[in-house]
mmCIF file of the N, C-alpha and C atoms, coordinates in Angstrom:
data_MODEL
# 
_entry.id   MODEL 
# 
loop_
_atom_site.group_PDB 
_atom_site.id 
_atom_site.type_symbol 
_atom_site.label_atom_id 
_atom_site.label_alt_id 
_atom_site.label_comp_id 
_atom_site.label_asym_id 
_atom_site.label_entity_id 
_atom_site.label_seq_id 
_atom_site.pdbx_PDB_ins_code 
_atom_site.Cartn_x 
_atom_site.Cartn_y 
_atom_site.Cartn_z 
_atom_site.occupancy 
_atom_site.B_iso_or_equiv 
_atom_site.pdbx_formal_charge 
_atom_site.auth_seq_id 
_atom_site.auth_comp_id 
_atom_site.auth_asym_id 
_atom_site.auth_atom_id 
_atom_site.pdbx_PDB_model_num 
ATOM 1   N N  . MET A 1 1  ? 103.965 94.265  103.830 1.00 0.00 ? 1  MET A N  1 
ATOM 2   C CA . MET A 1 1  ? 103.357 94.705  102.593 1.00 0.00 ? 1  MET A CA 1 
ATOM 3   C C  . MET A 1 1  ? 102.722 93.521  101.866 1.00 0.00 ? 1  MET A C  1 
ATOM 4   N N  . ARG A 1 2  ? 103.462 92.416  101.790 1.00 0.00 ? 2  ARG A N  1 
ATOM 5   C CA . ARG A 1 2  ? 102.915 91.231  101.107 1.00 0.00 ? 2  ARG A CA 1 
ATOM 6   C C  . ARG A 1 2  ? 101.675 90.720  101.831 1.00 0.00 ? 2  ARG A C  1 
ATOM 7   N N  . ARG A 1 3  ? 101.724 90.728  103.171 1.00 0.00 ? 3  ARG A N  1 
ATOM 8   C CA . ARG A 1 3  ? 100.561 90.268  103.941 1.00 0.00 ? 3  ARG A CA 1 
ATOM 9   C C  . ARG A 1 3  ? 99.350  91.156  103.684 1.00 0.00 ? 3  ARG A C  1 
ATOM 10  N N  . PHE A 1 4  ? 99.578  92.455  103.611 1.00 0.00 ? 4  PHE A N  1 
ATOM 11  C CA . PHE A 1 4  ? 98.483  93.382  103.359 1.00 0.00 ? 4  PHE A CA 1 
ATOM 12  C C  . PHE A 1 4  ? 97.842  93.103  102.001 1.00 0.00 ? 4  PHE A C  1 
ATOM 13  N N  . ILE A 1 5  ? 98.650  92.970  100.972 1.00 0.00 ? 5  ILE A N  1 
ATOM 14  C CA . ILE A 1 5  ? 98.138  92.714  99.628  1.00 0.00 ? 5  ILE A CA 1 
ATOM 15  C C  . ILE A 1 5  ? 97.397  91.380  99.590  1.00 0.00 ? 5  ILE A C  1 
ATOM 16  N N  . THR A 1 6  ? 97.930  90.370  100.276 1.00 0.00 ? 6  THR A N  1 
ATOM 17  C CA . THR A 1 6  ? 97.277  89.064  100.316 1.00 0.00 ? 6  THR A CA 1 
ATOM 18  C C  . THR A 1 6  ? 95.932  89.155  101.016 1.00 0.00 ? 6  THR A C  1 
ATOM 19  N N  . ARG A 1 7  ? 95.865  89.898  102.120 1.00 0.00 ? 7  ARG A N  1 
ATOM 20  C CA . ARG A 1 7  ? 94.591  90.077  102.828 1.00 0.00 ? 7  ARG A CA 1 
ATOM 21  C C  . ARG A 1 7  ? 93.562  90.771  101.956 1.00 0.00 ? 7  ARG A C  1 
ATOM 22  N N  . VAL A 1 8  ? 93.977  91.808  101.275 1.00 0.00 ? 8  VAL A N  1 
ATOM 23  C CA . VAL A 1 8  ? 93.044  92.527  100.394 1.00 0.00 ? 8  VAL A CA 1 
ATOM 24  C C  . VAL A 1 8  ? 92.582  91.608  99.275  1.00 0.00 ? 8  VAL A C  1 
ATOM 25  N N  . GLN A 1 9  ? 93.496  90.837  98.725  1.00 0.00 ? 9  GLN A N  1 
ATOM 26  C CA . GLN A 1 9  ? 93.158  89.952  97.613  1.00 0.00 ? 9  GLN A CA 1 
ATOM 27  C C  . GLN A 1 9  ? 92.183  88.857  98.050  1.00 0.00 ? 9  GLN A C  1 
ATOM 28  N N  . THR A 1 10 ? 92.314  88.343  99.279  1.00 0.00 ? 10 THR A N  1 
ATOM 29  C CA . THR A 1 10 ? 91.380  87.312  99.735  1.00 0.00 ? 10 THR A CA 1 
ATOM 30  C C  . THR A 1 10 ? 90.035  87.901  100.115 1.00 0.00 ? 10 THR A C  1 
ATOM 31  N N  . ALA A 1 11 ? 90.020  89.128  100.619 1.00 0.00 ? 11 ALA A N  1 
ATOM 32  C CA . ALA A 1 11 ? 88.763  89.759  101.011 1.00 0.00 ? 11 ALA A CA 1 
ATOM 33  C C  . ALA A 1 11 ? 88.041  90.382  99.816  1.00 0.00 ? 11 ALA A C  1 
ATOM 34  N N  . GLN A 1 12 ? 88.797  90.827  98.834  1.00 0.00 ? 12 GLN A N  1 
ATOM 35  C CA . GLN A 1 12 ? 88.233  91.493  97.663  1.00 0.00 ? 12 GLN A CA 1 
ATOM 36  C C  . GLN A 1 12 ? 88.654  90.730  96.416  1.00 0.00 ? 12 GLN A C  1 
ATOM 37  N N  . THR A 1 13 ? 88.924  91.452  95.355  1.00 0.00 ? 13 THR A N  1 
ATOM 38  C CA . THR A 1 13 ? 89.383  90.825  94.115  1.00 0.00 ? 13 THR A CA 1 
ATOM 39  C C  . THR A 1 13 ? 90.848  91.174  93.877  1.00 0.00 ? 13 THR A C  1 
ATOM 40  N N  . ALA A 1 14 ? 91.456  90.491  92.941  1.00 0.00 ? 14 ALA A N  1 
ATOM 41  C CA . ALA A 1 14 ? 92.852  90.780  92.595  1.00 0.00 ? 14 ALA A CA 1 
ATOM 42  C C  . ALA A 1 14 ? 92.974  92.196  92.030  1.00 0.00 ? 14 ALA A C  1 
ATOM 43  N N  . ALA A 1 15 ? 91.948  92.653  91.335  1.00 0.00 ? 15 ALA A N  1 
ATOM 44  C CA . ALA A 1 15 ? 91.990  94.010  90.774  1.00 0.00 ? 15 ALA A CA 1 
ATOM 45  C C  . ALA A 1 15 ? 91.998  95.057  91.887  1.00 0.00 ? 15 ALA A C  1 
ATOM 46  N N  . THR A 1 16 ? 91.231  94.816  92.958  1.00 0.00 ? 16 THR A N  1 
ATOM 47  C CA . THR A 1 16 ? 91.218  95.738  94.094  1.00 0.00 ? 16 THR A CA 1 
ATOM 48  C C  . THR A 1 16 ? 92.565  95.730  94.792  1.00 0.00 ? 16 THR A C  1 
ATOM 49  N N  . ALA A 1 17 ? 93.146  94.548  94.967  1.00 0.00 ? 17 ALA A N  1 
ATOM 50  C CA . ALA A 1 17 ? 94.466  94.443  95.597  1.00 0.00 ? 17 ALA A CA 1 
ATOM 51  C C  . ALA A 1 17 ? 95.524  95.141  94.751  1.00 0.00 ? 17 ALA A C  1 
ATOM 52  N N  . LYS A 1 18 ? 95.428  95.016  93.440  1.00 0.00 ? 18 LYS A N  1 
ATOM 53  C CA . LYS A 1 18 ? 96.382  95.673  92.553  1.00 0.00 ? 18 LYS A CA 1 
ATOM 54  C C  . LYS A 1 18 ? 96.250  97.194  92.651  1.00 0.00 ? 18 LYS A C  1 
ATOM 55  N N  . GLU A 1 19 ? 95.029  97.681  92.744  1.00 0.00 ? 19 GLU A N  1 
ATOM 56  C CA . GLU A 1 19 ? 94.798  99.125  92.882  1.00 0.00 ? 19 GLU A CA 1 
ATOM 57  C C  . GLU A 1 19 ? 95.319  99.627  94.226  1.00 0.00 ? 19 GLU A C  1 
ATOM 58  N N  . ALA A 1 20 ? 95.104  98.849  95.297  1.00 0.00 ? 20 ALA A N  1 
ATOM 59  C CA . ALA A 1 20 ? 95.623  99.226  96.618  1.00 0.00 ? 20 ALA A CA 1 
ATOM 60  C C  . ALA A 1 20 ? 97.146  99.287  96.588  1.00 0.00 ? 20 ALA A C  1 
ATOM 61  N N  . HIS A 1 21 ? 97.770  98.336  95.918  1.00 0.00 ? 21 HIS A N  1 
ATOM 62  C CA . HIS A 1 21 ? 99.225  98.325  95.771  1.00 0.00 ? 21 HIS A CA 1 
ATOM 63  C C  . HIS A 1 21 ? 99.688  99.563  95.017  1.00 0.00 ? 21 HIS A C  1 
ATOM 64  N N  . ARG A 1 22 ? 98.974  99.919  93.965  1.00 0.00 ? 22 ARG A N  1 
ATOM 65  C CA . ARG A 1 22 ? 99.352  101.093 93.170  1.00 0.00 ? 22 ARG A CA 1 
ATOM 66  C C  . ARG A 1 22 ? 99.265  102.374 93.999  1.00 0.00 ? 22 ARG A C  1 
ATOM 67  N N  . VAL A 1 23 ? 98.195  102.515 94.774  1.00 0.00 ? 23 VAL A N  1 
ATOM 68  C CA . VAL A 1 23 ? 98.016  103.717 95.598  1.00 0.00 ? 23 VAL A CA 1 
ATOM 69  C C  . VAL A 1 23 ? 99.108  103.799 96.671  1.00 0.00 ? 23 VAL A C  1 
ATOM 70  N N  . LEU A 1 24 ? 99.377  102.681 97.345  1.00 0.00 ? 24 LEU A N  1 
ATOM 71  C CA . LEU A 1 24 ? 100.427 102.667 98.370  1.00 0.00 ? 24 LEU A CA 1 
ATOM 72  C C  . LEU A 1 24 ? 101.794 102.965 97.781  1.00 0.00 ? 24 LEU A C  1 
ATOM 73  N N  . ARG A 1 25 ? 102.096 102.361 96.637  1.00 0.00 ? 25 ARG A N  1 
ATOM 74  C CA . ARG A 1 25 ? 103.393 102.584 95.994  1.00 0.00 ? 25 ARG A CA 1 
ATOM 75  C C  . ARG A 1 25 ? 103.563 104.057 95.635  1.00 0.00 ? 25 ARG A C  1 
ATOM 76  N N  . THR A 1 26 ? 102.499 104.670 95.124  1.00 0.00 ? 26 THR A N  1 
ATOM 77  C CA . THR A 1 26 ? 102.553 106.085 94.749  1.00 0.00 ? 26 THR A CA 1 
ATOM 78  C C  . THR A 1 26 ? 102.768 106.971 95.970  1.00 0.00 ? 26 THR A C  1 
ATOM 79  N N  . ALA A 1 27 ? 102.029 106.678 97.051  1.00 0.00 ? 27 ALA A N  1 
ATOM 80  C CA . ALA A 1 27 ? 102.164 107.476 98.270  1.00 0.00 ? 27 ALA A CA 1 
ATOM 81  C C  . ALA A 1 27 ? 103.559 107.330 98.879  1.00 0.00 ? 27 ALA A C  1 
ATOM 82  N N  . LEU A 1 28 ? 104.067 106.105 98.904  1.00 0.00 ? 28 LEU A N  1 
ATOM 83  C CA . LEU A 1 28 ? 105.393 105.892 99.475  1.00 0.00 ? 28 LEU A CA 1 
ATOM 84  C C  . LEU A 1 28 ? 106.497 106.486 98.597  1.00 0.00 ? 28 LEU A C  1 
ATOM 85  N N  . THR A 1 29 ? 106.295 106.501 97.297  1.00 0.00 ? 29 THR A N  1 
ATOM 86  C CA . THR A 1 29 ? 107.265 107.145 96.404  1.00 0.00 ? 29 THR A CA 1 
ATOM 87  C C  . THR A 1 29 ? 107.343 108.641 96.703  1.00 0.00 ? 29 THR A C  1 
ATOM 88  N N  . ALA A 1 30 ? 106.188 109.257 96.949  1.00 0.00 ? 30 ALA A N  1 
ATOM 89  C CA . ALA A 1 30 ? 106.172 110.673 97.306  1.00 0.00 ? 30 ALA A CA 1 
ATOM 90  C C  . ALA A 1 30 ? 106.867 110.907 98.643  1.00 0.00 ? 30 ALA A C  1 
ATOM 91  N N  . ALA A 1 31 ? 106.674 109.989 99.593  1.00 0.00 ? 31 ALA A N  1 
ATOM 92  C CA . ALA A 1 31 ? 107.333 110.121 100.896 1.00 0.00 ? 31 ALA A CA 1 
ATOM 93  C C  . ALA A 1 31 ? 108.844 109.977 100.780 1.00 0.00 ? 31 ALA A C  1 
ATOM 94  N N  . VAL A 1 32 ? 109.308 109.087 99.919  1.00 0.00 ? 32 VAL A N  1 
ATOM 95  C CA . VAL A 1 32 ? 110.751 108.944 99.688  1.00 0.00 ? 32 VAL A CA 1 
ATOM 96  C C  . VAL A 1 32 ? 111.295 110.220 99.058  1.00 0.00 ? 32 VAL A C  1 
ATOM 97  N N  . ARG A 1 33 ? 110.568 110.759 98.094  1.00 0.00 ? 33 ARG A N  1 
ATOM 98  C CA . ARG A 1 33 ? 111.005 111.976 97.416  1.00 0.00 ? 33 ARG A CA 1 
ATOM 99  C C  . ARG A 1 33 ? 111.142 113.141 98.396  1.00 0.00 ? 33 ARG A C  1 
ATOM 100 N N  . GLU A 1 34 ? 110.244 113.198 99.385  1.00 0.00 ? 34 GLU A N  1 
ATOM 101 C CA . GLU A 1 34 ? 110.293 114.275 100.387 1.00 0.00 ? 34 GLU A CA 1 
ATOM 102 C C  . GLU A 1 34 ? 111.161 113.901 101.584 1.00 0.00 ? 34 GLU A C  1 
ATOM 103 N N  . GLU A 1 35 ? 111.870 112.778 101.476 1.00 0.00 ? 35 GLU A N  1 
ATOM 104 C CA . GLU A 1 35 ? 112.792 112.289 102.497 1.00 0.00 ? 35 GLU A CA 1 
ATOM 105 C C  . GLU A 1 35 ? 112.118 112.053 103.846 1.00 0.00 ? 35 GLU A C  1 
ATOM 106 N N  . LEU A 1 36 ? 110.875 111.581 103.811 1.00 0.00 ? 36 LEU A N  1 
ATOM 107 C CA . LEU A 1 36 ? 110.168 111.221 105.035 1.00 0.00 ? 36 LEU A CA 1 
ATOM 108 C C  . LEU A 1 36 ? 110.459 109.774 105.431 1.00 0.00 ? 36 LEU A C  1 
ATOM 109 N N  . ILE A 1 37 ? 110.753 108.937 104.423 1.00 0.00 ? 37 ILE A N  1 
ATOM 110 C CA . ILE A 1 37 ? 111.140 107.551 104.662 1.00 0.00 ? 37 ILE A CA 1 
ATOM 111 C C  . ILE A 1 37 ? 112.355 107.240 103.799 1.00 0.00 ? 37 ILE A C  1 
ATOM 112 N N  . ALA A 1 38 ? 113.074 106.174 104.164 1.00 0.00 ? 38 ALA A N  1 
ATOM 113 C CA . ALA A 1 38 ? 114.331 105.851 103.468 1.00 0.00 ? 38 ALA A CA 1 
ATOM 114 C C  . ALA A 1 38 ? 114.094 105.125 102.148 1.00 0.00 ? 38 ALA A C  1 
ATOM 115 N N  . ARG A 1 39 ? 113.126 104.191 102.112 1.00 0.00 ? 39 ARG A N  1 
ATOM 116 C CA . ARG A 1 39 ? 112.881 103.471 100.868 1.00 0.00 ? 39 ARG A CA 1 
ATOM 117 C C  . ARG A 1 39 ? 111.418 103.080 100.759 1.00 0.00 ? 39 ARG A C  1 
ATOM 118 N N  . ASN A 1 40 ? 111.036 102.758 99.545  1.00 0.00 ? 40 ASN A N  1 
ATOM 119 C CA . ASN A 1 40 ? 109.660 102.395 99.245  1.00 0.00 ? 40 ASN A CA 1 
ATOM 120 C C  . ASN A 1 40 ? 109.547 100.874 99.224  1.00 0.00 ? 40 ASN A C  1 
ATOM 121 N N  . VAL A 1 41 ? 108.982 100.309 100.296 1.00 0.00 ? 41 VAL A N  1 
ATOM 122 C CA . VAL A 1 41 ? 108.869 98.856  100.367 1.00 0.00 ? 41 VAL A CA 1 
ATOM 123 C C  . VAL A 1 41 ? 107.825 98.317  99.394  1.00 0.00 ? 41 VAL A C  1 
ATOM 124 N N  . ALA A 1 42 ? 106.888 99.152  98.979  1.00 0.00 ? 42 ALA A N  1 
ATOM 125 C CA . ALA A 1 42 ? 105.865 98.709  98.028  1.00 0.00 ? 42 ALA A CA 1 
ATOM 126 C C  . ALA A 1 42 ? 106.469 98.414  96.664  1.00 0.00 ? 42 ALA A C  1 
ATOM 127 N N  . SER A 1 43 ? 107.559 99.057  96.342  1.00 0.00 ? 43 SER A N  1 
ATOM 128 C CA . SER A 1 43 ? 108.196 98.800  95.045  1.00 0.00 ? 43 SER A CA 1 
ATOM 129 C C  . SER A 1 43 ? 108.923 97.453  95.027  1.00 0.00 ? 43 SER A C  1 
ATOM 130 N N  . LEU A 1 44 ? 109.147 96.859  96.202  1.00 0.00 ? 44 LEU A N  1 
ATOM 131 C CA . LEU A 1 44 ? 109.807 95.559  96.285  1.00 0.00 ? 44 LEU A CA 1 
ATOM 132 C C  . LEU A 1 44 ? 108.841 94.399  96.078  1.00 0.00 ? 44 LEU A C  1 
ATOM 133 N N  . VAL A 1 45 ? 107.536 94.673  96.187  1.00 0.00 ? 45 VAL A N  1 
ATOM 134 C CA . VAL A 1 45 ? 106.515 93.631  96.112  1.00 0.00 ? 45 VAL A CA 1 
ATOM 135 C C  . VAL A 1 45 ? 105.839 93.682  94.749  1.00 0.00 ? 45 VAL A C  1 
ATOM 136 N N  . GLU A 1 46 ? 105.707 92.515  94.123  1.00 0.00 ? 46 GLU A N  1 
ATOM 137 C CA . GLU A 1 46 ? 105.012 92.438  92.832  1.00 0.00 ? 46 GLU A CA 1 
ATOM 138 C C  . GLU A 1 46 ? 103.509 92.624  93.045  1.00 0.00 ? 46 GLU A C  1 
ATOM 139 N N  . PRO A 1 47 ? 102.857 93.421  92.225  1.00 0.00 ? 47 PRO A N  1 
ATOM 140 C CA . PRO A 1 47 ? 101.401 93.540  92.352  1.00 0.00 ? 47 PRO A CA 1 
ATOM 141 C C  . PRO A 1 47 ? 100.724 92.250  91.898  1.00 0.00 ? 47 PRO A C  1 
ATOM 142 N N  . PRO A 1 48 ? 99.545  91.965  92.433  1.00 0.00 ? 48 PRO A N  1 
ATOM 143 C CA . PRO A 1 48 ? 98.852  90.739  92.015  1.00 0.00 ? 48 PRO A CA 1 
ATOM 144 C C  . PRO A 1 48 ? 98.482  90.788  90.536  1.00 0.00 ? 48 PRO A C  1 
ATOM 145 N N  . ARG A 1 49 ? 98.435  89.623  89.936  1.00 0.00 ? 49 ARG A N  1 
ATOM 146 C CA . ARG A 1 49 ? 98.025  89.544  88.533  1.00 0.00 ? 49 ARG A CA 1 
ATOM 147 C C  . ARG A 1 49 ? 96.509  89.466  88.466  1.00 0.00 ? 49 ARG A C  1 
ATOM 148 N N  . VAL A 1 50 ? 95.942  90.209  87.547  1.00 0.00 ? 50 VAL A N  1 
ATOM 149 C CA . VAL A 1 50 ? 94.495  90.228  87.364  1.00 0.00 ? 50 VAL A CA 1 
ATOM 150 C C  . VAL A 1 50 ? 94.157  89.357  86.166  1.00 0.00 ? 50 VAL A C  1 
ATOM 151 N N  . LYS A 1 51 ? 93.259  88.409  86.372  1.00 0.00 ? 51 LYS A N  1 
ATOM 152 C CA . LYS A 1 51 ? 92.830  87.549  85.273  1.00 0.00 ? 51 LYS A CA 1 
ATOM 153 C C  . LYS A 1 51 ? 91.893  88.347  84.367  1.00 0.00 ? 51 LYS A C  1 
ATOM 154 N N  . GLN A 1 52 ? 92.146  88.249  83.085  1.00 0.00 ? 52 GLN A N  1 
ATOM 155 C CA . GLN A 1 52 ? 91.296  88.927  82.117  1.00 0.00 ? 52 GLN A CA 1 
ATOM 156 C C  . GLN A 1 52 ? 89.970  88.172  81.997  1.00 0.00 ? 52 GLN A C  1 
ATOM 157 N N  . ARG A 1 53 ? 88.890  88.913  82.091  1.00 0.00 ? 53 ARG A N  1 
ATOM 158 C CA . ARG A 1 53 ? 87.591  88.278  81.947  1.00 0.00 ? 53 ARG A CA 1 
ATOM 159 C C  . ARG A 1 53 ? 87.270  88.112  80.473  1.00 0.00 ? 53 ARG A C  1 
ATOM 160 N N  . GLU A 1 54 ? 86.539  87.055  80.174  1.00 0.00 ? 54 GLU A N  1 
ATOM 161 C CA . GLU A 1 54 ? 86.127  86.816  78.797  1.00 0.00 ? 54 GLU A CA 1 
ATOM 162 C C  . GLU A 1 54 ? 85.012  87.793  78.443  1.00 0.00 ? 54 GLU A C  1 
ATOM 163 N N  . ILE A 1 55 ? 85.136  88.400  77.300  1.00 0.00 ? 55 ILE A N  1 
ATOM 164 C CA . ILE A 1 55 ? 84.138  89.367  76.842  1.00 0.00 ? 55 ILE A CA 1 
ATOM 165 C C  . ILE A 1 55 ? 83.263  88.693  75.796  1.00 0.00 ? 55 ILE A C  1 
ATOM 166 N N  . ASN A 1 56 ? 81.972  88.782  75.994  1.00 0.00 ? 56 ASN A N  1 
ATOM 167 C CA . ASN A 1 56 ? 81.012  88.233  75.039  1.00 0.00 ? 56 ASN A CA 1 
ATOM 168 C C  . ASN A 1 56 ? 80.224  89.386  74.413  1.00 0.00 ? 56 ASN A C  1 
ATOM 169 N N  . PRO A 1 57 ? 80.680  89.901  73.297  1.00 0.00 ? 57 PRO A N  1 
ATOM 170 C CA . PRO A 1 57 ? 79.982  91.027  72.679  1.00 0.00 ? 57 PRO A CA 1 
ATOM 171 C C  . PRO A 1 57 ? 78.626  90.604  72.127  1.00 0.00 ? 57 PRO A C  1 
ATOM 172 N N  . TRP A 1 58 ? 77.738  91.569  72.059  1.00 0.00 ? 58 TRP A N  1 
ATOM 173 C CA . TRP A 1 58 ? 76.413  91.293  71.506  1.00 0.00 ? 58 TRP A CA 1 
ATOM 174 C C  . TRP A 1 58 ? 76.546  91.045  70.010  1.00 0.00 ? 58 TRP A C  1 
ATOM 175 N N  . SER A 1 59 ? 75.649  90.245  69.500  1.00 0.00 ? 59 SER A N  1 
ATOM 176 C CA . SER A 1 59 ? 75.620  90.035  68.061  1.00 0.00 ? 59 SER A CA 1 
ATOM 177 C C  . SER A 1 59 ? 74.363  90.717  67.511  1.00 0.00 ? 59 SER A C  1 
ATOM 178 N N  . LEU A 1 60 ? 74.264  90.757  66.212  1.00 0.00 ? 60 LEU A N  1 
ATOM 179 C CA . LEU A 1 60 ? 73.095  91.372  65.603  1.00 0.00 ? 60 LEU A CA 1 
ATOM 180 C C  . LEU A 1 60 ? 71.835  90.552  65.840  1.00 0.00 ? 60 LEU A C  1 
ATOM 181 N N  . LYS A 1 61 ? 72.006  89.301  66.198  1.00 0.00 ? 61 LYS A N  1 
ATOM 182 C CA . LYS A 1 61 ? 70.856  88.423  66.437  1.00 0.00 ? 61 LYS A CA 1 
ATOM 183 C C  . LYS A 1 61 ? 70.259  88.605  67.831  1.00 0.00 ? 61 LYS A C  1 
ATOM 184 N N  . ASP A 1 62 ? 71.003  89.247  68.738  1.00 0.00 ? 62 ASP A N  1 
ATOM 185 C CA . ASP A 1 62 ? 70.480  89.457  70.094  1.00 0.00 ? 62 ASP A CA 1 
ATOM 186 C C  . ASP A 1 62 ? 69.326  90.459  70.054  1.00 0.00 ? 62 ASP A C  1 
ATOM 187 N N  . PRO A 1 63 ? 68.280  90.204  70.828  1.00 0.00 ? 63 PRO A N  1 
ATOM 188 C CA . PRO A 1 63 ? 67.132  91.113  70.824  1.00 0.00 ? 63 PRO A CA 1 
ATOM 189 C C  . PRO A 1 63 ? 67.498  92.437  71.518  1.00 0.00 ? 63 PRO A C  1 
ATOM 190 N N  . VAL A 1 64 ? 66.913  93.493  71.041  1.00 0.00 ? 64 VAL A N  1 
ATOM 191 C CA . VAL A 1 64 ? 67.114  94.808  71.625  1.00 0.00 ? 64 VAL A CA 1 
ATOM 192 C C  . VAL A 1 64 ? 65.880  95.142  72.467  1.00 0.00 ? 64 VAL A C  1 
ATOM 193 N N  . LEU A 1 65 ? 66.086  95.436  73.715  1.00 0.00 ? 65 LEU A N  1 
ATOM 194 C CA . LEU A 1 65 ? 64.974  95.762  74.606  1.00 0.00 ? 65 LEU A CA 1 
ATOM 195 C C  . LEU A 1 65 ? 64.668  97.250  74.506  1.00 0.00 ? 65 LEU A C  1 
ATOM 196 N N  . PRO A 1 66 ? 63.380  97.606  74.432  1.00 0.00 ? 66 PRO A N  1 
ATOM 197 C CA . PRO A 1 66 ? 63.027  99.034  74.334  1.00 0.00 ? 66 PRO A CA 1 
ATOM 198 C C  . PRO A 1 66 ? 63.238  99.772  75.625  1.00 0.00 ? 66 PRO A C  1 
# 
């Protein structure tokens, strides 16, 4: 599981890896609930941290394009 998340994170972004982790964790939780698997290994792995991007809001001085 950790290798998978690391591969996704290196090929894509941390946000994509975090979303993949969330989807897998949800699917495996459903499988545990239906007794298809014994435990959810995705819940044992921490999701990647996503760095917050800096937001630069427009000001009133910025030109407005028609």
